[in-house]
Steps between C-alpha positions, in 0.01 A plus 500: 500500500646830392501783753659812349364727776672300771418367842618660823748284691701518821869424446763383747849531352826387657839536337826371646817643344849362563781726379864505601444280806208707632133406504212745477134411543224720355132441587204688351123470533342672201174551318512385141304392200474169316426526128457217249534571129486192280721233658722754677452600863621838630555591865534877542592706804689813598827469689588779745856626444705804602405652161127437555267231372630273223250293298596131493348231278560128533404329177427125511533366146334185359842339432571495877744791496455811710593865448548770763463853364577813704380807311694784660724754328729202445273229359619160620383170353622172649396170345510169683499150354578193709872403477560760225725805474313793347686812388346845523588867524353829602566859426610727785591869503862374510470274196398145419543227765526135396404223737362149512307273732551130565192340655586217741143429603158630404156395616161651417175379656165658409144443627169615352257456790589711692745689280846457652854413407858444607813581302850399610814585303862437600749661264846646458543846352809570288627840388700413193704195602503587870249350745325791673296295745270212583128574526197321639161649421177374658171656396161390633172655393133462590185668369 
């Protein structure tokens, strides 16, 4: 069933970042929107940053891959496929940055009645050839 207007959802998002021997844990409870267009599911929310609110979209594709899009001044698009390295880039005021993700583990579980879901992604982020960090993202949503 297509739902281009979207359905209001409550989102619980946890991200664990390991960089240079240090671990940071970020936890957010957010209001969001779930939109289905064709076979693609979109989870949309706004992330609070020092620069203000940044629109974020998580795109669940029919082939099982997932995209994370942050639409700030510097548009960031990360793509995740299980056990795959995906190269990407984004334009910053300082020039183009090249990076890639390697997804160690990825799990998506969705329910219709009631509308709910869980997304878990464990990945490494590389800037060029250098590993920038290890990330664990856990997103749970309910209507």
